VOMAR-171159 format. One record per residue: residue in one letter; z, y, x of N, C-alpha, C in turn. Coordinates in nm, 4 decimals. Atoms other than C-alpha are relative to their C-alpha. Example, Ala and Ser with C-alpha at 12.3 -4.5 7.8 and 13.67 -1.06 7.14 Angstrom:
VOMAR-171159
 koltor      n_Z      n_Y      n_X     ca_Z     ca_Y     ca_X      c_Z      c_Y      c_X
      A   0.0000  -0.1190   0.0890   0.7800  -0.4500   1.2300   0.0000   0.1200   0.0900
      S  -0.0060  -0.1190  -0.0820   0.7140  -0.1060   1.3670   0.0730   0.1090  -0.0770
This chain:
VOMAR-171159
 koltor      n_Z      n_Y      n_X     ca_Z     ca_Y     ca_X      c_Z      c_Y      c_X
      M   0.0000  -0.1199   0.0827   0.0000   0.0000   0.0000   0.0000   0.1258   0.0868
      R  -0.0088  -0.1161  -0.0875   0.0913   0.2388   0.2802  -0.1326   0.0291   0.0692
      S   0.1276  -0.0195  -0.0690  -0.2473   0.1847   0.4454  -0.1013   0.0733  -0.0877
      L   0.0900  -0.0714   0.0905  -0.4221   0.3258   0.1374   0.0461   0.1437  -0.0259
      L  -0.0557  -0.1317   0.0295  -0.1944   0.6283   0.1034  -0.0580   0.1083   0.0900
      L   0.0489  -0.1027  -0.0930  -0.3075   0.8149   0.4170  -0.1474   0.0340  -0.0231
      P   0.1395  -0.0377   0.0272  -0.6868   0.7888   0.3552  -0.0163   0.0723  -0.1342
      G   0.0078  -0.0661   0.1309  -0.6376   0.8854  -0.0108   0.0473   0.1438   0.0083
      L  -0.0525  -0.1353  -0.0174  -0.4299   1.1870   0.0896  -0.1005   0.0871   0.0748
      C   0.1012  -0.0761  -0.0756  -0.6985   1.2937   0.3401  -0.1161   0.0415  -0.0901
      V   0.1096  -0.0316   0.0918  -0.9674   1.2779   0.0702   0.0406   0.1131  -0.0932
      L  -0.0474  -0.1055   0.0902  -0.7575   1.4897  -0.1678   0.0101   0.1343   0.0707
      L  -0.0125  -0.1262  -0.0736  -0.6807   1.7503   0.0968  -0.1360   0.0576   0.0354
      S   0.1322  -0.0530  -0.0344  -1.0435   1.7777   0.2054  -0.0695   0.0578  -0.1223
      A   0.0587  -0.0550   0.1224  -1.1485   1.8334  -0.1566   0.0595   0.1353  -0.0322
      C  -0.0653  -0.1292   0.0275  -0.8962   2.1174  -0.1885  -0.0449   0.1073   0.0973
      V   0.0340  -0.0970  -0.1031  -1.0025   2.2839   0.1365  -0.1461   0.0404  -0.0057
      S   0.1429  -0.0312  -0.0009  -1.3786   2.2665   0.0880  -0.0320   0.1090  -0.1003
      G   0.0432  -0.1096   0.0873  -1.5626   2.5567  -0.0756  -0.0631  -0.0523  -0.1267
      P   0.0636   0.0417   0.1244  -1.7346   2.5533  -0.4118  -0.1312  -0.0726   0.0265
      A   0.1257   0.0741  -0.0128  -2.0302   2.3262  -0.4672  -0.1174   0.0969   0.0014
      I   0.1197  -0.0833  -0.0048  -2.3715   2.4703  -0.3911  -0.0584   0.0099  -0.1401
      G   0.0581  -0.0205   0.1321  -2.5221   2.6202  -0.7032   0.1037   0.0294  -0.1066
      S  -0.1024  -0.0309   0.1002  -2.1876   2.6746  -0.8735   0.0267   0.1490   0.0001
      G  -0.0337  -0.1409   0.0083  -2.0571   3.0096  -0.9814  -0.0980   0.0757  -0.0858
      P   0.0857  -0.0803   0.0871  -2.2161   3.2956  -1.1720  -0.1371   0.0222   0.0618
      P   0.1328  -0.0274  -0.0529  -2.5837   3.3801  -1.1408   0.0030   0.1270   0.0837
      P   0.0024  -0.1228  -0.0793  -2.6813   3.6492  -0.8913  -0.0086   0.1228  -0.0898
      A  -0.0048  -0.1224   0.0803  -2.6249   4.0045  -1.0162  -0.1387   0.0595  -0.0210
      T   0.1350  -0.0552   0.0153  -2.9847   4.1064  -0.9550  -0.1025  -0.1002   0.0481
      L   0.1122   0.0798  -0.0453  -3.3155   3.9349  -0.9172  -0.0955   0.0956   0.0702
      P   0.0808  -0.0939  -0.0774  -3.5515   4.0840  -0.6595  -0.1244   0.0468  -0.0737
      D   0.1238  -0.0629   0.0448  -3.8193   4.3239  -0.7774  -0.0482  -0.0409  -0.1388
      D   0.0462   0.0344   0.1343  -3.8247   4.2238  -1.1433  -0.0039   0.1218  -0.0916
      G   0.0096  -0.1239   0.0759  -3.7896   4.5846  -1.2636   0.1036   0.0160  -0.1094
      L  -0.1003  -0.0097   0.1052  -3.4977   4.5129  -1.4965   0.1244   0.0734   0.0504
      V  -0.1261  -0.0658  -0.0299  -3.1797   4.7187  -1.5070   0.1103  -0.0921  -0.0510
      R  -0.1102   0.0871   0.0400  -2.8546   4.5194  -1.5181   0.1321   0.0726   0.0187
      P  -0.1326  -0.0611  -0.0171  -2.4965   4.6336  -1.5756   0.0685  -0.0563   0.1238
      Q  -0.0783   0.0413  -0.1167  -2.2758   4.6213  -1.2659   0.1454   0.0378  -0.0254
      G  -0.1407  -0.0277   0.0275  -1.9098   4.5918  -1.3600   0.0153   0.0904  -0.1204
      K  -0.0286  -0.0895   0.1121  -1.7692   4.8624  -1.5853  -0.0642   0.1374   0.0166
      E   0.0670  -0.1275  -0.0238  -1.9785   5.1458  -1.4400  -0.1063   0.0255  -0.1065
      P   0.1087  -0.0306   0.0944  -2.2126   5.3282  -1.6808  -0.1352  -0.0400   0.0596
      V   0.1344   0.0395  -0.0415  -2.5706   5.2047  -1.6665  -0.0900   0.1211  -0.0145
      S   0.0905  -0.1140   0.0031  -2.8223   5.4751  -1.5783  -0.1438  -0.0515  -0.0037
      M   0.1384   0.0445   0.0182  -3.1828   5.4316  -1.6962  -0.0909   0.1190  -0.0246
      R   0.1016  -0.0965   0.0384  -3.5056   5.6212  -1.7490  -0.0696  -0.0536  -0.1246
      V   0.0756   0.0413   0.1182  -3.7097   5.6150  -2.0697  -0.1088  -0.0985   0.0442
      G   0.0992   0.1026  -0.0301  -3.9290   5.3035  -2.0673   0.0547  -0.1183   0.0783
      Q  -0.0572   0.1117  -0.0737  -3.7040   5.0907  -1.8478   0.0633  -0.1001  -0.0963
      V  -0.0580   0.1069   0.0811  -3.5645   4.7605  -1.9762   0.1340  -0.0420   0.0605
      L  -0.1343   0.0442  -0.0362  -3.1961   4.6677  -1.9651   0.0141  -0.1468  -0.0371
      E  -0.0288   0.1403   0.0300  -3.1017   4.2999  -1.9406   0.1499  -0.0211   0.0045
      I  -0.1406   0.0405   0.0034  -2.7588   4.1771  -2.0451   0.0014  -0.1523  -0.0022
      A  -0.0114   0.1458  -0.0094  -2.6736   3.8197  -1.9449   0.1479  -0.0361  -0.0060
      K  -0.1395   0.0416   0.0182  -2.3513   3.6555  -2.0626   0.0060  -0.1523  -0.0113
      M  -0.0215   0.1433   0.0161  -2.2179   3.3020  -2.0378   0.0338  -0.0277  -0.1460
      A  -0.0246   0.0383   0.1387  -2.2116   3.1258  -2.3749  -0.0033  -0.1520  -0.0098
      N   0.0017   0.1437   0.0247  -2.1533   2.7788  -2.5141  -0.0064  -0.0210  -0.1503
      A   0.0205   0.0117   0.1444  -2.2996   2.7318  -2.8616   0.0664  -0.1244  -0.0578
      S  -0.0591   0.1233   0.0524  -2.1539   2.3805  -2.8907   0.1453   0.0184  -0.0416
      T  -0.1395  -0.0262   0.0373  -1.8055   2.5341  -2.9285   0.0110   0.0782  -0.1298
      G  -0.0015  -0.0824   0.1196  -1.9062   2.7429  -3.2300   0.0084   0.1483   0.0305
      F  -0.0058  -0.1404  -0.0389  -1.8662   3.0664  -3.0348  -0.1410   0.0530   0.0196
      Q   0.1273  -0.0658  -0.0253  -2.1536   3.3127  -3.0247   0.0255   0.1485   0.0225
      W  -0.0089  -0.1434  -0.0243  -2.2115   3.6674  -2.9053  -0.0580   0.0729  -0.1203
      E   0.0427  -0.0818   0.1149  -2.2411   3.9245  -3.1836   0.0077   0.1466   0.0423
      F   0.0021  -0.1422  -0.0333  -2.3409   4.2885  -3.1388   0.0710   0.0783  -0.1096
      T  -0.0629  -0.0906   0.0952  -2.1087   4.5392  -3.3037  -0.0527   0.1419   0.0189
      A   0.0727  -0.1253  -0.0254  -2.2985   4.8325  -3.1463  -0.1164  -0.0365   0.0919
      D   0.1173   0.0449  -0.0758  -2.6543   4.7849  -3.0206  -0.0755   0.1113   0.0712
      G   0.0639  -0.1075  -0.0750  -2.7368   5.1234  -2.8694  -0.1118   0.0728  -0.0715
      A   0.1054  -0.0690   0.0762  -2.9782   5.2308  -3.1446   0.0442   0.1421  -0.0296
      P   0.1453   0.0029  -0.0129  -3.1662   5.4653  -3.1671  -0.0499   0.0237   0.1424
      V   0.0422  -0.0254  -0.1380  -3.1666   5.5342  -2.7906  -0.0631  -0.1252   0.0603
      L   0.0510   0.1277  -0.0500  -3.2243   5.1656  -2.7114  -0.0541  -0.0823  -0.1158
      S   0.0486   0.0932   0.1016  -3.4254   4.9066  -2.9017  -0.0090  -0.1391   0.0617
      R   0.0096   0.1386  -0.0470  -3.4107   4.5283  -2.8729  -0.1458  -0.0334   0.0242
      T   0.1357   0.0391  -0.0351  -3.7170   4.3787  -2.7101  -0.0005  -0.1440   0.0467
      T   0.0090   0.1347  -0.0551  -3.8432   4.0454  -2.5891   0.0202   0.0067   0.1498
      G  -0.0278   0.0065  -0.1427  -3.7807   3.9330  -2.2361  -0.1153   0.0438   0.0862
      P   0.1038  -0.0422  -0.0947  -3.9771   4.0162  -1.9245  -0.1173  -0.0971  -0.0016
      A   0.1203   0.0836  -0.0061  -4.3280   3.8827  -1.8690   0.0243  -0.1226   0.0870
      T  -0.0352   0.1122  -0.0867  -4.1917   3.6638  -1.5877   0.1466  -0.0317  -0.0233
      P  -0.1391   0.0305   0.0277  -3.8759   3.4889  -1.7048   0.0775  -0.0287   0.1282
      P  -0.0800   0.0267  -0.1192  -3.5863   3.4491  -1.4609  -0.0073  -0.1477   0.0372
      P   0.0060   0.1403  -0.0407  -3.5791   3.1288  -1.2548   0.1107  -0.0803  -0.0669
      M  -0.0980   0.0873   0.0632  -3.4001   2.8355  -1.4139   0.0532  -0.0968   0.1045
      D  -0.0535   0.1030  -0.0878  -3.1801   2.5743  -1.2521  -0.1010  -0.1140   0.0094
      T   0.0940   0.1096  -0.0190  -3.3651   2.2740  -1.1178   0.0289  -0.1155  -0.0948
      Q  -0.0348   0.1078   0.0916  -3.1791   2.0409  -1.3541   0.0137   0.0558  -0.1409
      P  -0.0174  -0.0482   0.1372  -3.1887   2.0672  -1.7337   0.1487   0.0060  -0.0339
      P  -0.1413  -0.0117   0.0326  -2.8582   2.1750  -1.8915   0.0514  -0.1257  -0.0699
      M  -0.0650   0.1141   0.0651  -2.6179   1.9034  -2.0022   0.0327   0.0398  -0.1435
      P  -0.0399  -0.0315   0.1381  -2.5570   1.8827  -2.3784   0.1465   0.0418  -0.0032
      G  -0.1365  -0.0508   0.0096  -2.2463   2.0856  -2.4582   0.0435   0.0873   0.1158
      A  -0.0356  -0.0812  -0.1163  -2.2503   2.2678  -2.1251  -0.0288   0.1471  -0.0282
      P   0.0287  -0.1425   0.0184  -2.2342   2.6478  -2.1082  -0.1351   0.0364   0.0611
      S   0.1276  -0.0482  -0.0510  -2.5534   2.8407  -2.0462   0.0050   0.1526   0.0027
      I   0.0069  -0.1458  -0.0067  -2.6621   3.1994  -1.9931  -0.0845   0.0497  -0.1166
      A   0.0729  -0.0647   0.1098  -2.7600   3.3995  -2.3028  -0.0466   0.1360   0.0513
      R   0.0570  -0.1262  -0.0497  -2.9866   3.7003  -2.2362  -0.0563   0.0817  -0.1149
      W   0.0563  -0.0953   0.0958  -3.0805   4.0097  -2.4357  -0.0631   0.1121   0.0798
      W   0.0712  -0.1091  -0.0672  -3.3226   4.2892  -2.3449  -0.0095   0.1198  -0.0931
      F   0.0049  -0.1261   0.0740  -3.3211   4.6536  -2.4539  -0.0906   0.0962   0.0737
      R   0.0896  -0.1008  -0.0578  -3.5936   4.9124  -2.3955   0.0598   0.1377  -0.0277
      A  -0.0462  -0.1378   0.0148  -3.4874   5.2727  -2.3355  -0.1117   0.0800  -0.0664
      D   0.1033  -0.0690   0.0774  -3.6798   5.4651  -2.6050   0.0108   0.1521   0.0055
      Q  -0.0179  -0.1458  -0.0019  -3.5300   5.8133  -2.5797   0.1219   0.0361   0.0825
      V  -0.1110  -0.0503  -0.0805  -3.2891   6.0263  -2.3796   0.1272   0.0014  -0.0848
      G  -0.1276  -0.0036   0.0696  -2.9224   5.9943  -2.4725   0.1021  -0.0902   0.0671
      E  -0.1082   0.0854  -0.0499  -2.5921   5.8191  -2.4111   0.0508  -0.0837  -0.1164
      V  -0.0424   0.0912   0.1062  -2.4927   5.5130  -2.6151   0.0912  -0.1080   0.0565
      K  -0.0820   0.1153  -0.0363  -2.2584   5.2159  -2.6140  -0.0624  -0.1252  -0.0600
      I   0.0312   0.1330   0.0500  -2.3467   4.8515  -2.6464   0.1323  -0.0747   0.0009
      R  -0.1256   0.0753   0.0100  -2.0545   4.6415  -2.7689  -0.0311  -0.1361  -0.0586
      M   0.0217   0.1378   0.0427  -2.0544   4.2644  -2.8033   0.1345  -0.0706  -0.0083
      V  -0.1207   0.0817   0.0113  -1.7865   4.0237  -2.9222  -0.0409  -0.1470   0.0001
      Y   0.0243   0.1442  -0.0081  -1.7706   3.6514  -2.8490   0.1020  -0.0667  -0.0910
      R  -0.0917   0.0545   0.0989  -1.6261   3.4744  -3.1494  -0.0677  -0.1063  -0.0850
      R   0.0505   0.0921   0.1014  -1.6613   3.2093  -3.4132  -0.0087   0.0782  -0.1296
      S   0.0242  -0.0844   0.1173  -1.8083   3.3655  -3.7272   0.0966  -0.0286  -0.1146
      W  -0.0878   0.0365   0.1119  -1.5713   3.1825  -3.9624   0.1464   0.0312   0.0267
      E  -0.1400  -0.0283  -0.0317  -1.2491   3.2816  -3.7832   0.0336   0.1471  -0.0255
      T  -0.0455  -0.1370   0.0268  -1.0459   3.5903  -3.8714   0.0954   0.0494   0.1088
      V  -0.0837  -0.0407  -0.1128  -0.8679   3.6172  -3.5341  -0.0798   0.0944   0.0902
      P   0.0747  -0.0861  -0.0929  -0.9553   3.8693  -3.2622  -0.0986  -0.0825   0.0832
      P   0.1004   0.0732  -0.0779  -1.2637   3.7759  -3.0549   0.0594  -0.0543   0.1297
      A  -0.0441   0.0592  -0.1258  -1.2199   3.5552  -2.7494  -0.0340   0.0901   0.1186
      E   0.0424  -0.0893  -0.1072  -1.4042   3.8123  -2.5376  -0.0734   0.1190  -0.0608
      V   0.0709  -0.1214   0.0409  -1.5352   4.1677  -2.5737  -0.0707   0.0556   0.1235
      A   0.0765  -0.0617  -0.1090  -1.8077   4.3232  -2.3580  -0.0530   0.1336  -0.0493
      E   0.0469  -0.1342   0.0345  -1.8838   4.6977  -2.3654  -0.0744   0.0591   0.1177
      Y   0.0809  -0.0650  -0.1029  -2.1512   4.8871  -2.1762  -0.0352   0.1407  -0.0480
      T   0.0455  -0.1359   0.0250  -2.2139   5.2605  -2.1606  -0.1356   0.0146   0.0676
      V   0.1347  -0.0144  -0.0530  -2.5840   5.3340  -2.1160  -0.0412   0.1459  -0.0115
      I   0.0462  -0.1376  -0.0044  -2.7162   5.6756  -2.0128  -0.1489  -0.0012   0.0328
      V   0.1450  -0.0055  -0.0210  -3.0903   5.7288  -2.0526  -0.0357   0.1466   0.0292
      R   0.0377  -0.1363  -0.0430  -3.2329   6.0336  -1.8689  -0.1486   0.0203  -0.0143
């Protein structure tokens, strides 16, 4: 029994010390040269008329939770379809029930300052949302 304890302990310690698996963690904050504007933290997003804002949030539809817009930035921003070249996908298809990245795009239609507010909740529940995301967008 003692002869199995030391190798097992070494395996456990090496798993704790090693870094995260390759490919784990959040997606990169920006994609090179795709022309999209993305929020960075809680800082206001600055855009010009005609630019497209992309919001990407983790979601897991299998749990019943979904993102719902409580303020969508209208009339300064309008919802639009995604970019002509979609972002790269993982090399493996998503596992059923696994979280994925939900994306929304907004075109800056006119000059102004607006808020986009999203809540992550189950539509049938009357409790506060599990998560709230707010973005201030300034179009010049």
